[in-house]
C-alpha positions in Angstrom: 4.3 50.3 53.7 4.0 46.5 53.5 6.2 46.4 50.6 8.6 48.9 52.1 8.8 47.0 55.3 9.3 43.6 53.7 11.9 44.8 51.3 13.6 47.1 53.8 12.9 49.7 51.2 12.4 53.6 51.4 8.7 54.6 51.5 7.8 57.8 49.6 4.7 59.4 50.6 3.2 62.7 51.4 0.6 61.3 53.6 1.3 62.5 57.2 -0.5 59.4 58.9 1.4 57.1 56.9 4.8 58.9 57.6 4.1 58.7 61.4 3.3 55.0 61.0 6.3 54.3 58.9 8.5 56.1 61.4 6.9 54.5 64.4 7.8 51.1 62.7 11.3 52.0 61.8 10.7 52.3 58.1 12.7 55.0 56.3 10.0 57.6 54.7 10.7 60.5 52.7 8.5 62.9 50.6 7.9 63.8 46.9 10.5 66.6 47.0 13.0 64.3 48.1 12.5 62.0 45.3 12.7 65.1 42.9 16.0 66.1 44.7 17.5 62.8 44.2 16.4 62.5 40.4 18.0 65.9 39.8 20.9 65.5 42.0 21.7 61.8 40.2 21.3 63.3 36.8 18.4 61.4 36.1 16.3 64.4 35.5 17.1 67.7 34.5 16.2 70.9 36.5 13.9 72.2 33.9 12.1 68.9 33.4 11.8 68.5 37.3 10.2 72.0 37.5 7.7 70.9 34.7 6.8 67.6 36.2 6.6 69.1 39.7 4.1 71.8 38.4 1.9 68.8 36.6 2.1 66.9 39.8 0.9 69.8 42.1 -1.6 71.5 39.6 -2.9 68.5 37.5 -2.2 65.0 39.0 -3.1 66.0 42.7 -3.7 69.9 43.3 -4.6 68.8 47.0 -1.2 67.3 47.4 -0.2 70.5 49.6 3.4 70.5 49.1 5.1 73.5 50.8 5.4 76.3 48.2 8.4 77.8 49.9 10.2 74.4 49.5 9.2 74.2 45.9 10.6 77.8 45.2 13.7 76.9 47.0 14.2 74.0 44.5 13.2 76.0 41.6 15.9 78.5 42.6 18.6 75.6 43.3 17.8 74.1 40.0 18.8 77.4 38.3 15.3 78.4 37.2 14.9 81.7 39.2 17.2 84.4 39.9 
C-alpha cells in the first residue's frame, strides 16, 4: 500500500480490508483475476498457461485465497478452454 501510494501505482490484492483502505485513500486497487485478465489480454500469457497458473495459485500457493469460482470459470470459458 505504501509503495502504491508513493508511486501512484495500482495495488493488486485480494485482501478485503486492504482493498477498503486503499479505496479510502484514493489508491487504485484490483485483484488477482484482474491481473490474469490483463496478462492474457495483453498477449503476455496464453489462456492455457493462465489456467494452469490460476490453478496453482488457488490449489497450491494459497488454497485459502477464496477467488470466486464463478468468476474463475467465466475466465476459463473466455480463454477458450471450456465449451
